C-alpha positions as CSV (number, residue, x, y, z in Angstrom):
1,M,-70.1,232.3,-67.2
2,R,-69.2,228.3,-66.1
3,V,-72.3,226.0,-65.6
4,L,-72.8,223.0,-63.5
5,V,-75.5,221.1,-64.4
6,L,-76.9,217.5,-62.6
7,S,-79.2,215.6,-64.5
8,H,-80.4,211.9,-64.5
9,S,-82.4,212.6,-67.3
10,Y,-79.8,213.8,-69.8
11,I,-79.0,210.5,-70.1
12,M,-82.1,210.4,-73.0
13,K,-81.0,212.0,-76.5
14,P,-84.1,213.8,-76.8
15,Y,-83.6,215.9,-73.4
16,R,-80.3,216.9,-74.2
17,R,-81.1,219.5,-76.9
18,K,-81.6,222.4,-74.2
19,F,-78.6,222.6,-72.6
20,A,-76.1,222.2,-76.0
21,L,-78.2,225.2,-77.0
22,I,-76.9,227.0,-74.1
23,A,-73.6,225.5,-74.6
24,E,-73.2,227.3,-78.0
25,R,-72.8,230.3,-76.9
26,P,-69.3,231.5,-76.5
27,D,-69.9,233.2,-73.3
28,V,-71.0,229.7,-71.5
29,T,-69.0,227.1,-70.4
30,L,-71.1,224.4,-69.6
31,R,-70.5,220.9,-68.0
32,V,-73.5,218.3,-67.7
33,V,-73.0,215.3,-64.4
34,M,-75.6,212.4,-65.7
35,P,-75.3,208.6,-64.4
36,A,-73.7,206.5,-66.7
37,R,-76.2,203.9,-66.6
38,W,-79.9,204.7,-65.8
39,Y,-83.1,202.1,-65.6
40,E,-85.7,204.2,-67.4
41,S,-89.7,203.1,-68.4
42,F,-88.5,199.4,-67.7
43,Q,-85.2,199.7,-69.6
44,H,-81.5,199.8,-68.9
45,I,-80.0,202.8,-70.6
46,V,-76.2,203.2,-70.6
47,F,-74.9,207.1,-71.7
48,E,-73.7,207.6,-75.1
49,P,-72.2,210.8,-75.8
50,E,-72.7,212.7,-79.0
51,L,-69.6,213.6,-80.2
52,D,-70.7,217.4,-81.8
53,T,-71.7,218.6,-78.7
54,P,-70.8,221.9,-76.6
55,C,-71.4,220.5,-73.8
56,E,-68.5,218.8,-71.2
57,E,-70.5,215.5,-70.8
58,F,-69.5,213.6,-67.7
59,P,-70.5,210.3,-66.7
60,C,-71.0,208.9,-63.1
61,P,-71.4,206.0,-61.6
62,I,-74.5,205.9,-59.0
63,R,-76.5,203.7,-56.5
64,F,-80.0,202.9,-56.5
65,S,-80.6,204.0,-60.6
66,G,-84.2,204.5,-61.8
67,Y,-85.1,205.9,-58.4
68,G,-84.9,209.8,-58.8
69,S,-85.4,210.9,-54.9
70,R,-82.5,208.0,-54.0
71,F,-80.1,208.3,-56.3
72,Y,-76.5,209.5,-55.9
73,Y,-73.0,209.7,-57.2
74,R,-71.0,207.2,-55.8
75,R,-67.9,208.6,-57.2
76,G,-66.2,211.6,-59.9
77,V,-68.3,214.3,-58.9
78,K,-66.1,216.0,-56.4
79,S,-64.0,217.9,-58.9
80,H,-66.9,219.9,-60.8
81,F,-67.2,221.5,-57.7
82,K,-63.9,221.9,-56.3
83,D,-61.9,222.5,-59.5
84,F,-64.5,224.0,-62.2
85,Q,-65.7,226.1,-59.7
86,P,-69.2,227.3,-61.5
87,D,-70.5,230.4,-61.8
88,I,-74.3,228.5,-61.8
89,I,-75.4,225.1,-60.6
90,H,-78.0,223.8,-62.2
91,L,-79.3,220.9,-60.7
92,E,-82.5,219.1,-62.3
93,E,-84.1,216.9,-59.9
94,E,-86.0,217.1,-57.0
95,A,-85.5,219.2,-53.7
96,W,-85.9,216.4,-51.4
97,S,-83.7,214.0,-53.3
98,L,-80.5,212.6,-52.3
99,N,-78.5,214.0,-54.8
100,A,-79.6,217.2,-54.0
101,L,-78.3,216.5,-50.6
102,Q,-75.5,215.5,-52.2
103,T,-75.5,218.7,-54.8
104,V,-75.8,221.6,-51.9
105,W,-72.9,219.4,-49.3
106,L,-70.6,219.6,-51.9
107,K,-71.2,223.6,-53.1
108,R,-71.2,224.5,-49.5
109,K,-67.9,222.8,-49.2
110,Y,-66.1,223.7,-51.7
111,C,-68.1,226.6,-54.0
112,P,-69.8,228.8,-51.9
113,R,-70.7,231.7,-53.9
114,S,-72.1,229.5,-57.0
115,R,-75.5,230.5,-57.3
116,F,-77.9,227.6,-57.2
117,I,-80.8,226.2,-59.1
118,F,-83.2,223.2,-58.7
119,R,-86.2,222.4,-61.1
120,T,-88.8,220.6,-59.7
121,S,-92.2,218.2,-61.4
122,L,-94.5,218.6,-58.3
123,S,-97.9,217.8,-59.1
124,I,-99.8,217.4,-55.5
125,P,-99.2,219.0,-52.1
126,S,-98.6,215.4,-50.6
127,K,-96.1,214.0,-47.8
128,Q,-93.1,212.2,-48.6
129,R,-93.1,208.2,-48.2
130,F,-89.4,208.4,-46.8
131,G,-89.9,210.1,-43.3
132,A,-88.1,213.1,-41.7
133,L,-85.4,213.0,-43.6
134,P,-86.8,214.2,-47.1
135,V,-88.1,217.1,-45.3
136,W,-85.2,217.9,-43.6
137,I,-82.8,217.6,-47.3
138,E,-85.9,219.8,-48.8
139,R,-85.4,222.9,-45.8
140,W,-81.7,222.7,-46.5
141,V,-82.3,222.9,-50.5
142,F,-84.5,225.4,-50.1
143,R,-82.4,228.1,-47.9
144,E,-79.5,227.5,-50.3
145,T,-82.0,228.0,-53.7
146,D,-81.5,231.0,-55.7
147,R,-84.1,230.7,-58.0
148,A,-86.1,227.2,-58.4
149,F,-87.7,226.1,-61.9
150,P,-91.1,224.7,-61.2
151,L,-92.4,222.6,-64.4
152,S,-95.9,224.8,-63.9
153,T,-97.5,227.2,-62.2
154,N,-99.0,224.9,-60.6
155,A,-96.3,223.4,-59.2
156,G,-95.1,226.5,-57.8
157,E,-97.8,227.3,-56.1
158,I,-97.1,223.6,-54.0
159,L,-93.4,224.4,-54.0
160,T,-94.5,227.7,-51.5
161,E,-97.0,225.3,-49.6
162,R,-94.2,223.2,-49.0
163,G,-92.2,226.5,-47.7
164,Y,-90.2,227.7,-50.4
165,T,-90.1,231.5,-50.2
166,G,-87.6,232.3,-53.1
167,Q,-88.0,233.4,-56.4
168,Q,-89.0,231.2,-59.0
169,T,-89.4,230.5,-62.8
170,P,-91.7,228.2,-64.3
171,F,-90.1,225.7,-67.0
172,P,-92.1,223.2,-68.9
173,N,-90.7,220.3,-70.4
174,G,-89.4,220.5,-74.2
175,V,-89.7,218.9,-77.1
176,D,-86.9,218.6,-79.8
177,V,-88.0,218.7,-82.9
178,R,-85.0,217.4,-84.0
179,H,-86.6,213.9,-82.8
180,F,-89.6,214.9,-83.5
181,Y,-91.7,215.7,-86.5
182,K,-93.9,214.4,-89.2
183,M,-92.2,211.4,-91.0
184,D,-92.5,208.3,-93.5
185,V,-92.9,205.5,-91.2
186,R,-94.7,203.3,-94.0
187,E,-92.4,200.8,-93.6
188,L,-93.3,200.5,-89.7
189,K,-96.7,200.5,-90.5
190,N,-96.5,197.8,-92.5
191,S,-94.7,195.4,-89.9
192,L,-97.1,196.5,-87.0
193,R,-99.7,195.7,-90.1
194,L,-101.6,199.6,-89.2
195,N,-102.4,200.0,-92.9
196,D,-105.6,200.8,-94.2
197,C,-107.2,201.3,-90.3
198,Y,-107.6,204.1,-88.1
199,V,-104.8,203.9,-85.4
200,I,-105.6,205.5,-81.3
201,G,-102.3,205.4,-80.1
202,Y,-101.2,205.4,-76.6
203,V,-97.2,206.0,-75.4
204,G,-96.3,206.1,-71.8
205,R,-96.1,203.5,-68.7
206,L,-99.0,200.6,-68.2
207,L,-100.7,201.5,-65.4
208,Q,-103.8,202.0,-63.8
209,M,-103.5,205.9,-62.7
210,K,-103.0,206.3,-66.7
211,G,-106.5,205.4,-67.5
212,I,-105.3,202.4,-69.6
213,D,-108.7,200.8,-69.1
214,T,-111.1,204.3,-70.0
215,L,-108.9,204.1,-73.2
216,L,-109.5,200.5,-73.9
217,E,-113.9,200.8,-73.1
218,A,-113.6,203.4,-75.6
219,V,-112.1,201.6,-78.6
220,A,-114.2,198.5,-77.6
221,H,-117.2,201.1,-77.8
222,L,-116.1,202.3,-81.4
223,V,-115.2,198.9,-82.8
224,N,-118.7,198.0,-82.0
225,H,-120.7,200.9,-82.9
226,D,-119.0,202.2,-85.5
227,A,-118.7,200.1,-88.6
228,T,-117.5,202.5,-90.9
229,R,-113.8,202.4,-89.8
230,P,-111.8,199.8,-88.9
231,Y,-110.3,200.4,-86.0
232,R,-106.6,199.5,-84.4
233,L,-105.1,200.6,-80.8
234,L,-101.1,200.8,-80.9
235,I,-99.9,200.7,-77.2
236,V,-96.0,201.4,-76.7
237,G,-94.5,200.9,-73.6
238,Q,-94.4,198.8,-70.5
239,G,-95.6,198.4,-66.8
240,E,-97.0,196.2,-64.1
241,D,-100.6,196.7,-64.9
242,K,-99.9,195.7,-69.0
243,P,-101.4,192.0,-68.0
244,G,-104.5,193.3,-66.3
245,F,-105.6,195.4,-69.6
246,Q,-104.7,192.4,-72.1
247,K,-107.1,190.3,-70.3
248,T,-109.9,193.6,-69.9
249,A,-109.2,194.0,-74.0
250,E,-109.8,190.2,-74.4
251,T,-113.0,191.1,-72.2
252,L,-114.0,193.7,-74.3
253,G,-113.6,191.5,-77.2
254,I,-110.7,193.9,-78.6
255,A,-107.5,191.6,-78.6
256,E,-107.3,191.2,-82.2
257,Q,-107.7,195.5,-82.7
258,I,-104.5,196.0,-80.6
259,V,-101.2,196.4,-81.3
260,W,-98.6,195.8,-77.8
261,I,-95.3,197.3,-78.3
262,D,-92.6,196.9,-75.6
263,A,-91.0,200.5,-74.0
264,V,-89.0,201.9,-76.9
265,P,-85.5,204.0,-76.5
266,P,-86.5,207.4,-76.6
267,E,-85.0,208.5,-79.9
268,E,-87.3,205.8,-81.3
269,V,-90.4,207.2,-79.9
270,A,-91.7,209.7,-82.8
271,A,-91.6,206.9,-85.3
272,Y,-94.4,205.0,-83.3
273,I,-96.2,208.6,-83.0
274,N,-96.0,208.7,-86.8
275,C,-97.7,205.5,-87.0
276,M,-101.0,207.1,-85.4
277,D,-103.9,209.0,-86.2
278,T,-104.5,210.3,-83.1
279,L,-102.9,210.3,-80.0
280,V,-104.5,209.7,-76.3
281,L,-103.7,210.4,-73.0
282,P,-106.7,209.3,-70.6
283,S,-104.5,209.3,-67.3
284,R,-106.7,209.2,-64.1
285,T,-105.9,211.4,-61.0
286,T,-105.6,209.3,-57.4
287,A,-104.9,209.9,-54.1
288,G,-101.0,210.1,-54.8
289,W,-100.9,211.0,-58.0
290,V,-101.9,213.4,-60.8
291,E,-100.9,213.7,-64.1
292,F,-97.6,216.9,-63.7
293,F,-97.6,217.4,-67.4
294,G,-97.8,215.1,-70.3
295,R,-94.8,215.5,-72.4
296,V,-96.0,212.9,-75.4
297,L,-98.9,215.4,-76.0
298,I,-96.5,218.0,-77.0
299,E,-94.4,215.0,-79.1
300,G,-97.7,213.9,-80.7
301,M,-98.3,218.0,-82.0
302,A,-94.6,218.0,-82.8
303,C,-95.4,214.9,-85.2
304,E,-98.6,216.4,-86.4
305,V,-100.7,213.9,-84.7
306,P,-104.1,215.3,-83.2
307,V,-104.3,214.6,-79.6
308,I,-106.9,213.5,-77.0
309,G,-106.3,214.5,-73.2
310,S,-108.1,213.7,-69.9
311,D,-108.4,216.9,-67.4
312,S,-106.3,215.4,-64.9
313,G,-103.6,217.9,-63.3
314,E,-101.6,219.9,-66.4
315,I,-103.0,218.1,-69.1
316,P,-105.8,220.9,-70.1
317,H,-102.9,223.4,-69.5
318,V,-100.6,221.6,-72.3
319,I,-103.6,221.4,-74.5
320,R,-105.1,224.4,-74.2
321,D,-107.2,224.7,-77.6
322,A,-104.7,222.7,-80.0
323,G,-106.6,219.2,-79.0
324,L,-109.7,217.8,-77.1
325,V,-109.9,217.5,-73.6
326,F,-112.5,214.8,-71.7
327,P,-113.5,214.0,-68.2
328,E,-111.0,211.4,-66.4
329,G,-112.2,208.0,-66.4
330,D,-115.4,209.1,-68.9
331,M,-115.5,206.7,-71.6
332,D,-118.1,208.0,-73.2
333,A,-116.8,211.6,-73.7
334,L,-113.8,210.0,-74.7
335,A,-115.2,207.5,-77.8
336,E,-116.8,210.8,-78.9
337,Q,-113.8,212.8,-78.9
338,I,-112.1,210.1,-80.9
339,Y,-115.2,209.5,-83.1
340,R,-115.1,213.5,-83.9
341,I,-111.7,213.4,-84.7
342,T,-112.4,210.2,-87.3
343,H,-115.1,211.9,-89.2
344,D,-114.5,215.3,-89.0
345,V,-111.5,216.1,-91.6
346,S,-111.9,219.9,-90.9
347,L,-111.4,219.5,-86.9
348,R,-108.4,216.9,-87.5
349,N,-106.6,219.6,-90.1
350,N,-107.7,222.3,-87.5
351,L,-106.1,220.7,-84.1
352,V,-102.9,219.6,-86.5
353,E,-102.9,223.5,-87.1
354,R,-102.7,224.2,-83.9
355,G,-100.7,221.7,-82.8
356,F,-98.3,222.4,-84.2
357,A,-98.0,226.2,-83.8
358,R,-98.6,225.2,-80.0
359,I,-94.8,223.7,-80.0
360,K,-93.2,226.7,-80.0
361,D,-94.1,227.6,-76.4
362,F,-92.0,224.0,-75.4
363,T,-89.4,223.6,-78.5
364,W,-85.7,223.2,-76.5
365,E,-84.8,226.3,-78.6
366,T,-87.4,228.7,-76.7
367,I,-86.8,227.3,-73.2
368,A,-83.2,227.4,-73.8
369,E,-83.2,231.2,-74.5
370,Q,-85.5,231.0,-71.1
371,T,-82.7,229.5,-69.0
372,Y,-79.7,231.5,-70.3
373,Q,-81.5,234.8,-69.7
374,V,-82.1,233.3,-66.1
375,Y,-78.7,232.6,-65.8
376,Q,-77.8,236.1,-66.2
377,E,-80.1,237.4,-64.4
378,L,-78.6,235.4,-61.2
379,L,-75.0,236.6,-62.1
380,E,-75.9,240.0,-62.2
381,E,-77.9,239.7,-58.6
382,A,-74.5,238.3,-57.5
383,S,-72.2,241.1,-59.0
């Protein structure tokens, strides 16, 4: 079985495990094409190969780094269609993207019998911002597709609304438990001055839709009304709304209780999560956006940190009974949930236990096995 994967997220080490596990199978030859450079979370990332990987890795130059819907490969990809002749083409990009257009064109020209999969993270049924071209690309990709991998059941329903009539297999985001686990971070906590306090944490982009203002208000409420604990807020990430959030923190009188850390490499995120006593994802739905998954939640669970999330999008479905959920934008409810975990040791321990059990559905080992089974189904259908 020859599998060709095209994935911009593969450039980040924690997201490679799924394909490495598939490539370890004796009947699989798997090669991955990814950008040589990528701009993600306000960082310029350069592809760094892992010497012990069973995957064949091919970093290629691209245009429009950091734009998932607009980027495409400038050169170096044709041979992977023409000479490799894959049995399976697995595209981990949206169906309306320029890379999707590039992929289906190369498939039709050089390996038309290859089975084709695309993956989608659709979260809301919205029109594309770039006019008629994305719609035309999407329709062409739909016609060429043998299986779609939506991120969730909800994403699959939206995909159907957009006109996709083929088979679907929902696949969530995964967590690499080799990177995300409970670890000793005493030195890091010392350097951040987070000892002897209760650390509330957030990891992600600093944008209004992420609900950071709700989190700041909740922390301010706890600082002002619960003298039994010295609270600190650890925020890891960057975004255009950071200055506004910093000003809000000053207005609320909690600027001294916050540690701001700019975005860190993906492989270092786990250490910062381990510094937290509770991890919060307070996302707030807007007219054009909803939280489509919330990967940091399962990363927190893997690190044995209790999690709290808003009820935006997929968050409640990811958390289930392995964390606490509050109505988005409700500062009082969020403060109450944090207070409960802070003061109820039994609840905290129970959430940690449930969270650690919950991640079995999201490990790359589980997802790799399911992905391989779909590959086999597609090849059996073709024979």
